[in-house]
PLY file of the C-alpha trace (Angstrom):
ply
format ascii 1.0
element vertex 68
property float x
property float y
property float z
element edge 67
property int vertex1
property int vertex2
end_header
30.99 -3.47 25.29
30.20 0.14 24.52
27.13 1.48 26.20
24.84 3.89 24.46
24.53 7.33 26.01
20.91 7.40 24.87
18.24 6.52 27.51
15.58 3.88 26.84
12.91 6.51 26.34
15.20 8.27 23.67
15.72 5.07 21.89
12.01 4.46 22.06
11.33 7.86 20.56
13.80 7.18 17.73
12.17 3.79 16.95
8.61 5.22 17.09
9.76 8.03 14.64
11.19 5.38 12.30
8.05 3.54 12.37
5.92 6.56 11.68
8.19 7.38 8.69
7.84 3.91 7.37
4.09 4.00 7.72
4.03 7.30 5.82
6.25 5.88 3.03
4.11 2.87 2.78
0.92 4.91 2.60
2.54 7.00 -0.30
3.47 3.88 -2.10
0.04 2.31 -1.67
-1.66 5.58 -2.96
0.73 5.56 -5.93
-0.15 1.91 -6.67
-3.92 2.66 -6.42
-3.52 5.55 -8.98
-1.58 3.28 -11.32
-4.23 0.62 -11.15
-7.05 3.34 -11.74
-5.11 4.66 -14.71
-4.71 1.27 -16.18
-8.49 0.55 -15.62
-9.33 3.69 -17.29
-6.99 3.06 -20.18
-8.90 -0.15 -20.90
-12.35 1.39 -20.64
-13.27 -0.07 -17.36
-14.57 3.29 -16.14
-17.59 2.68 -18.33
-18.67 -0.26 -16.17
-20.77 0.03 -13.04
-19.40 -0.96 -9.72
-20.92 -4.39 -9.45
-19.49 -5.29 -12.93
-16.09 -3.96 -11.89
-16.14 -5.91 -8.55
-17.09 -9.07 -10.59
-14.26 -8.50 -13.02
-11.69 -7.79 -10.31
-12.86 -10.95 -8.36
-12.34 -12.98 -11.61
-8.96 -11.62 -12.05
-7.94 -12.17 -8.48
-9.14 -15.69 -8.52
-7.34 -16.43 -11.82
-4.21 -14.88 -10.49
-4.18 -16.77 -7.19
-4.79 -20.03 -9.00
-1.59 -19.73 -11.22
0 1
1 2
2 3
3 4
4 5
5 6
6 7
7 8
8 9
9 10
10 11
11 12
12 13
13 14
14 15
15 16
16 17
17 18
18 19
19 20
20 21
21 22
22 23
23 24
24 25
25 26
26 27
27 28
28 29
29 30
30 31
31 32
32 33
33 34
34 35
35 36
36 37
37 38
38 39
39 40
40 41
41 42
42 43
43 44
44 45
45 46
46 47
47 48
48 49
49 50
50 51
51 52
52 53
53 54
54 55
55 56
56 57
57 58
58 59
59 60
60 61
61 62
62 63
63 64
64 65
65 66
66 67
């Protein structure tokens, strides 16, 4: 078996760095998705609705989507 020359703390630092990079990548993907959803809502005129109407519409879509 070949032993690593890295210490446990070095390996931990590498793993923590990977985790942080993954979190950053996930945040960017989520932000992109939010923008796409907003653009789609705007495209279909949903920006003209108030927040309560939008909340109700999204709740209905979510319940229909989860039921299928």
